[in-house]
C-alpha positions as CSV (number, residue, x, y, z in Angstrom):
1,X,-139.4,-132.1,-48.2
2,X,-140.0,-131.5,-51.9
3,X,-138.2,-128.1,-51.4
4,X,-135.3,-129.6,-49.6
5,X,-134.9,-132.3,-52.3
6,X,-134.9,-129.7,-55.1
7,X,-132.4,-127.4,-53.3
8,X,-130.1,-130.2,-52.4
9,X,-130.0,-131.4,-56.1
10,X,-129.3,-127.8,-57.1
11,X,-126.4,-127.6,-54.7
12,X,-125.0,-130.9,-55.8
13,X,-125.1,-129.8,-59.4
14,X,-123.1,-126.7,-58.6
15,X,-120.5,-128.9,-56.8
16,X,-120.3,-131.2,-59.8
17,X,-119.4,-128.3,-62.1
18,X,-116.3,-127.7,-60.0
19,X,-115.4,-131.2,-58.9
20,X,-117.1,-133.5,-61.5
21,X,-119.9,-136.0,-61.3
22,X,-120.0,-138.9,-58.9
23,X,-118.1,-142.0,-60.3
24,X,-121.3,-144.0,-61.2
25,X,-123.0,-141.1,-62.9
26,X,-122.9,-142.8,-66.4
27,X,-126.0,-145.0,-66.7
28,X,-127.6,-143.6,-63.5
29,X,-131.0,-142.0,-63.3
30,X,-129.2,-138.6,-63.5
31,X,-127.5,-139.4,-66.8
32,X,-129.6,-137.1,-69.1
33,X,-129.5,-133.7,-70.6
34,X,-131.8,-132.4,-67.9
35,X,-129.2,-133.2,-65.2
36,X,-125.8,-133.1,-66.8
37,X,-124.1,-132.3,-63.5
38,X,-124.6,-134.2,-60.2
39,X,-121.9,-134.6,-57.6
40,X,-123.9,-136.8,-55.3
41,X,-125.7,-140.0,-56.0
42,X,-128.1,-139.2,-53.2
43,X,-128.6,-136.0,-51.3
44,X,-131.5,-136.6,-48.8
45,X,-132.4,-138.9,-46.0
46,X,-134.3,-138.7,-42.8
47,X,-132.0,-140.2,-40.2
48,X,-132.8,-141.3,-36.6
49,X,-132.6,-138.2,-34.5
50,X,-133.6,-139.3,-31.0
51,X,-130.4,-138.3,-29.1
52,X,-129.8,-135.3,-31.3
53,X,-133.3,-134.0,-30.7
54,X,-132.8,-134.3,-26.9
55,X,-129.6,-132.3,-27.1
56,X,-131.1,-129.7,-29.4
57,X,-134.5,-129.5,-27.5
58,X,-136.5,-130.0,-30.7
59,X,-139.0,-132.6,-32.0
60,X,-137.5,-135.8,-33.3
61,X,-137.7,-135.8,-37.1
62,X,-141.2,-136.2,-38.5
63,X,-142.5,-137.9,-35.4
64,X,-145.5,-136.6,-33.4
65,X,-145.0,-136.1,-29.7
66,X,-144.5,-139.5,-27.9
67,X,-146.4,-138.0,-25.0
68,X,-147.1,-134.6,-23.5
69,X,-145.5,-135.9,-20.3
70,X,-143.4,-139.1,-20.1
71,X,-140.3,-140.6,-18.3
72,X,-137.1,-141.1,-20.3
73,X,-134.8,-143.9,-19.2
74,X,-131.2,-142.8,-19.3
75,X,-127.8,-144.2,-18.0
76,X,-127.7,-146.5,-15.0
77,X,-131.4,-147.1,-15.0
78,X,-132.2,-143.5,-14.0
79,X,-135.5,-141.8,-15.2
80,X,-136.1,-138.3,-16.2
81,X,-139.6,-136.9,-16.1
82,X,-140.3,-134.6,-19.0
83,X,-143.3,-132.3,-19.8
84,X,-143.5,-130.6,-23.1
85,X,-142.4,-127.0,-22.5
86,X,-144.7,-125.4,-25.1
87,X,-147.7,-127.2,-23.4
88,X,-146.7,-125.7,-20.1
89,X,-146.4,-122.3,-21.8
90,X,-149.8,-122.6,-23.4
91,X,-151.4,-123.8,-20.1
92,X,-150.1,-120.8,-18.2
93,X,-150.8,-118.3,-20.9
94,X,-154.4,-119.5,-21.4
95,X,-154.9,-119.8,-17.6
96,X,-155.8,-123.5,-17.4
97,X,-152.6,-124.6,-15.6
98,X,-152.9,-126.3,-12.2
99,X,-151.0,-128.8,-10.2
100,X,-153.9,-131.3,-10.4
101,X,-154.1,-130.9,-14.2
102,X,-150.4,-131.6,-14.5
103,X,-150.8,-134.7,-12.4
104,X,-153.5,-135.9,-14.8
105,X,-151.3,-135.2,-17.8
106,X,-148.4,-137.1,-16.2
107,X,-150.8,-140.0,-15.4
108,X,-152.2,-140.3,-19.0
109,X,-149.3,-139.1,-21.1
110,X,-151.8,-137.5,-23.5
111,X,-154.4,-134.8,-23.0
112,X,-157.3,-135.8,-25.3
113,X,-159.4,-137.4,-22.5
114,X,-158.7,-134.6,-20.0
115,X,-161.5,-132.0,-19.3
116,X,-160.6,-128.4,-18.9
117,X,-158.1,-128.2,-21.8
118,X,-159.3,-126.1,-24.8
119,X,-160.0,-128.1,-28.0
120,X,-157.5,-126.0,-30.1
121,X,-154.7,-127.0,-27.6
122,X,-155.8,-130.7,-27.8
123,X,-155.6,-130.4,-31.6
124,X,-152.0,-129.2,-31.5
125,X,-150.7,-131.7,-28.9
126,X,-151.7,-135.0,-30.4
127,X,-149.4,-137.8,-29.3
128,X,-148.0,-140.8,-31.2
129,X,-150.7,-143.0,-29.7
130,X,-153.4,-140.5,-30.7
131,X,-152.5,-140.9,-34.3
132,X,-153.8,-144.1,-36.1
133,X,-151.0,-146.4,-37.4
134,X,-152.2,-145.9,-41.0
135,X,-151.8,-142.2,-40.6
136,X,-148.3,-142.7,-39.3
137,X,-147.5,-144.7,-42.5
138,X,-149.1,-142.1,-44.8
139,X,-146.9,-139.4,-43.2
140,X,-143.8,-141.6,-43.8
141,X,-144.9,-142.3,-47.4
142,X,-145.4,-138.6,-48.1
143,X,-141.9,-137.8,-47.0
144,X,-140.4,-140.8,-48.7
145,X,-141.7,-139.6,-52.1
146,X,-139.2,-136.7,-51.9
147,X,-136.3,-138.5,-50.1
148,X,-133.5,-140.4,-51.9
149,X,-132.6,-142.8,-49.0
150,X,-134.8,-144.3,-46.3
151,X,-137.0,-142.4,-43.9
152,X,-136.5,-143.0,-40.2
153,X,-139.9,-143.0,-38.4
154,X,-141.6,-145.2,-35.8
155,X,-145.1,-146.5,-36.4
156,X,-146.4,-146.5,-32.9
157,X,-148.9,-149.2,-31.8
158,X,-150.9,-149.5,-28.6
159,X,-150.2,-152.5,-26.4
160,X,-153.4,-154.2,-27.7
161,X,-152.3,-154.2,-31.4
162,X,-152.7,-157.5,-33.1
163,X,-150.5,-159.4,-35.6
164,X,-153.0,-158.4,-38.3
165,X,-152.5,-154.7,-37.4
166,X,-148.7,-155.0,-37.8
167,X,-149.2,-156.9,-41.1
168,X,-151.5,-154.2,-42.4
169,X,-148.9,-151.5,-41.5
170,X,-146.1,-153.3,-43.4
171,X,-148.2,-153.8,-46.5
172,X,-149.4,-150.2,-46.4
173,X,-145.8,-149.0,-46.2
174,X,-144.8,-151.2,-49.1
175,X,-147.6,-149.9,-51.3
176,X,-146.7,-146.3,-50.2
177,X,-143.2,-146.7,-51.6
178,X,-141.5,-146.6,-48.2
179,X,-137.9,-148.1,-48.3
180,X,-138.2,-149.4,-44.7
181,X,-140.5,-149.3,-41.8
182,X,-140.1,-149.5,-38.0
183,X,-143.0,-150.4,-35.8
184,X,-143.1,-150.5,-32.0
185,X,-145.9,-152.1,-30.0
186,X,-146.0,-150.3,-26.6
187,X,-145.0,-152.5,-23.7
188,X,-143.5,-155.3,-26.0
189,X,-140.2,-155.0,-24.1
190,X,-139.9,-154.9,-20.3
191,X,-137.2,-152.2,-20.6
192,X,-138.0,-149.3,-23.1
193,X,-136.5,-145.9,-23.4
194,X,-139.7,-143.9,-23.4
195,X,-142.4,-144.8,-20.9
196,X,-145.8,-143.4,-19.9
197,X,-146.6,-143.1,-16.2
198,X,-146.6,-146.5,-14.6
199,X,-150.0,-145.7,-13.1
200,X,-151.5,-145.2,-16.6
201,X,-150.2,-148.3,-18.2
202,X,-152.6,-151.1,-18.7
203,X,-151.3,-154.6,-19.5
204,X,-151.9,-155.5,-23.1
205,X,-154.4,-158.2,-23.8
206,X,-153.6,-161.4,-25.6
207,X,-155.7,-164.2,-27.1
208,X,-155.5,-167.7,-25.7
209,X,-155.7,-170.7,-28.0
210,X,-159.4,-170.7,-27.5
211,X,-159.6,-167.1,-28.6
212,X,-160.4,-165.7,-25.1
213,X,-158.8,-162.5,-24.0
214,X,-156.5,-162.7,-21.0
215,X,-154.2,-160.0,-19.4
216,X,-150.5,-160.5,-20.0
217,X,-148.5,-160.2,-16.8
218,X,-145.4,-158.1,-17.2
219,X,-142.6,-157.8,-14.6
220,X,-142.0,-154.4,-13.0
221,X,-138.7,-152.9,-14.1
222,X,-135.7,-153.6,-11.9
223,X,-134.5,-150.3,-10.2
224,X,-130.9,-149.2,-10.4
225,X,-130.3,-149.9,-6.7
226,X,-131.7,-152.7,-4.6
227,X,-131.0,-153.8,-1.0
228,X,-130.6,-157.3,0.3
229,X,-128.3,-160.0,1.7
230,X,-126.3,-163.0,0.7
231,X,-126.4,-166.2,2.7
232,X,-124.2,-169.2,2.4
233,X,-125.8,-172.6,2.7
234,X,-124.3,-176.1,2.4
235,X,-125.6,-178.5,-0.3
236,X,-124.5,-181.9,-1.6
237,X,-122.6,-180.1,-4.4
238,X,-120.8,-177.6,-2.2
239,X,-121.4,-174.2,-0.7
240,X,-124.2,-172.3,-2.4
241,X,-124.3,-168.5,-2.0
242,X,-127.9,-167.2,-2.3
243,X,-128.6,-163.5,-2.7
244,X,-132.1,-162.0,-2.1
245,X,-132.7,-158.4,-3.0
246,X,-135.7,-156.1,-2.5
247,X,-137.0,-152.9,-3.9
248,X,-139.9,-150.7,-2.9
249,X,-142.4,-153.4,-4.0
250,X,-140.8,-156.1,-1.9
251,X,-138.6,-159.0,-3.0
252,X,-137.5,-158.4,-6.6
253,X,-134.7,-160.7,-7.4
254,X,-132.9,-163.9,-6.3
255,X,-129.7,-165.2,-7.7
256,X,-127.3,-167.9,-6.5
257,X,-123.8,-169.0,-7.2
258,X,-122.0,-172.2,-6.4
259,X,-118.4,-171.8,-5.2
260,X,-116.3,-173.2,-8.0
261,X,-118.8,-175.0,-10.1
262,X,-119.3,-174.4,-13.8
263,X,-120.9,-175.8,-16.9
264,X,-124.4,-177.2,-16.7
265,X,-124.8,-176.8,-12.9
266,X,-123.9,-173.1,-13.0
267,X,-126.3,-172.5,-15.9
268,X,-129.2,-174.3,-14.2
269,X,-128.6,-172.3,-11.0
270,X,-128.6,-169.1,-13.0
271,X,-131.7,-170.1,-14.8
272,X,-133.6,-170.8,-11.6
273,X,-132.5,-167.4,-10.2
274,X,-133.7,-165.5,-13.3
275,X,-137.1,-167.2,-13.4
276,X,-137.6,-166.6,-9.6
277,X,-136.7,-163.0,-10.1
278,X,-139.1,-162.7,-13.0
279,X,-141.9,-164.3,-11.0
280,X,-141.3,-162.0,-8.0
281,X,-141.3,-158.8,-10.1
282,X,-144.5,-160.0,-11.8
283,X,-146.4,-160.1,-8.5
284,X,-146.3,-163.9,-7.8
285,X,-146.6,-164.5,-4.1
286,X,-143.2,-165.4,-2.7
287,X,-144.7,-168.3,-0.7
288,X,-145.9,-169.9,-4.0
289,X,-142.3,-169.7,-5.3
290,X,-141.1,-171.4,-2.1
291,X,-143.7,-174.2,-2.4
292,X,-142.6,-175.0,-5.9
293,X,-138.9,-175.2,-5.0
294,X,-139.1,-177.0,-1.6
295,X,-138.6,-180.7,-1.7
296,X,-136.9,-180.9,-5.1
297,X,-134.4,-183.7,-4.7
298,X,-131.0,-184.5,-6.3
299,X,-128.7,-187.5,-5.8
300,X,-126.5,-185.5,-3.5
301,X,-128.5,-184.1,-0.5
302,X,-126.7,-182.7,2.6
303,X,-127.2,-181.5,6.1
304,X,-127.0,-177.9,7.0
305,X,-127.4,-176.5,10.5
306,X,-129.3,-179.6,11.6
307,X,-131.7,-179.7,8.7
308,X,-131.8,-181.5,5.4
309,X,-131.0,-179.7,2.1
310,X,-132.3,-181.9,-0.7
311,X,-130.9,-180.0,-3.7
312,X,-129.7,-176.5,-4.8
313,X,-133.3,-175.6,-5.5
314,X,-134.4,-176.7,-2.1
315,X,-131.5,-174.7,-0.6
316,X,-132.7,-171.5,-2.4
317,X,-136.3,-172.2,-1.1
318,X,-135.0,-172.5,2.4
319,X,-133.1,-169.2,2.3
320,X,-136.2,-167.5,0.9
321,X,-138.3,-169.1,3.6
322,X,-136.0,-167.7,6.3
323,X,-136.1,-164.3,4.7
324,X,-139.9,-164.1,5.0
325,X,-139.7,-165.3,8.6
326,X,-141.4,-168.7,8.3
327,X,-140.1,-171.8,9.9
328,X,-138.4,-174.6,7.9
329,X,-139.9,-178.0,8.6
330,X,-138.1,-181.1,7.4
331,X,-140.8,-183.7,7.1
332,X,-138.7,-186.6,5.9
333,X,-135.4,-188.1,6.7
334,X,-134.8,-189.7,3.4
335,X,-132.0,-188.1,1.4
336,X,-133.0,-188.2,-2.2
337,X,-132.5,-190.7,-5.0
338,X,-129.7,-193.3,-5.4
339,X,-127.5,-192.5,-8.4
340,X,-127.2,-196.2,-9.2
341,X,-130.7,-197.6,-8.9
342,X,-132.9,-194.6,-8.3
343,X,-134.0,-195.9,-4.9
344,X,-134.2,-193.9,-1.8
345,X,-130.9,-193.1,0.0
346,X,-130.8,-192.5,3.8
347,X,-128.4,-190.8,6.1
348,X,-126.7,-193.4,8.3
349,X,-123.5,-193.4,10.2
350,X,-122.3,-190.1,8.7
351,X,-122.8,-191.4,5.1
352,X,-125.5,-191.8,2.5
353,X,-126.6,-195.4,1.8
354,X,-129.1,-197.1,-0.4
355,X,-130.8,-200.2,1.1
356,X,-132.1,-201.3,-2.3
357,X,-128.7,-201.9,-4.1
358,X,-126.1,-201.3,-1.4
359,X,-124.8,-198.0,-2.8
360,X,-122.7,-196.0,-0.2
361,X,-121.6,-192.4,-0.8
362,X,-118.6,-193.1,1.4
363,X,-117.3,-196.0,-0.8
């Protein structure tokens, strides 16, 4: 980088002899007898090169390999499995290539813990997570010393990295003269561009208030295509359309929409759908979800196909219950709370009435 810096300054000086110095030259760091000519205020930077490196088939800037084998998420949720071509070449040339070995590499992402691979090869194919975070920062600092503008580099952390680890990286970068720093804690987002094999990923641990370590549950990614159905069910607020979709792991999402409603009601229905979907993709038993939703009441219950629908939440639970093939049992004939006094309303004569205050839905 020192060589590139020196040569770029030389080229800029030659341009300045022909076209003049940059407008703010006077009073700048270049305003001296040693550098009487300088066309550019800055000549070097290390920019983000993720997409460019994919197109060119090269390494991305000053980064180590993210993994020897990984999946890259591209448009429309598709995934491309990639194995480093030079590792494949080395494996075949040194005669340690095998299908079982490649399965292990795909599973682990890196090769440091895999037997049967020569140490000299392991020394070459270190991955981003094999390199300690402080070494990542040192590399960035070394390049920053000979770069005018900022250096684009990701400081990779394992999923178990703590707040103190991140703090230490930022302080180290500051004292190393870095103009900026980017850190990424693996698994901190449910959707990330580069992923290790799903089988190799371990959920990061987090500390509870008491300081104990507990696994963090993360939802599985939503695939690009799911299959399911939409059912219409009557509620006291109108027709509710409930969609239940599944992927290879079973039920993966639920969302609902009320005919023409808007505002708060629509936002609450959307919120319920998102949380249900998150729970289902995180491995929560669908029956537990149903138990939480069943029986929630609102002031406007209704009848649907001979059974009581107490609220929109209750309606969603009933549709899910039918989807898993379990019977829906209506245990009570009361119809929710009175909007006037909060008492119990009942279905009587085709209307909802409250025996406590005399409220009638038909009035």
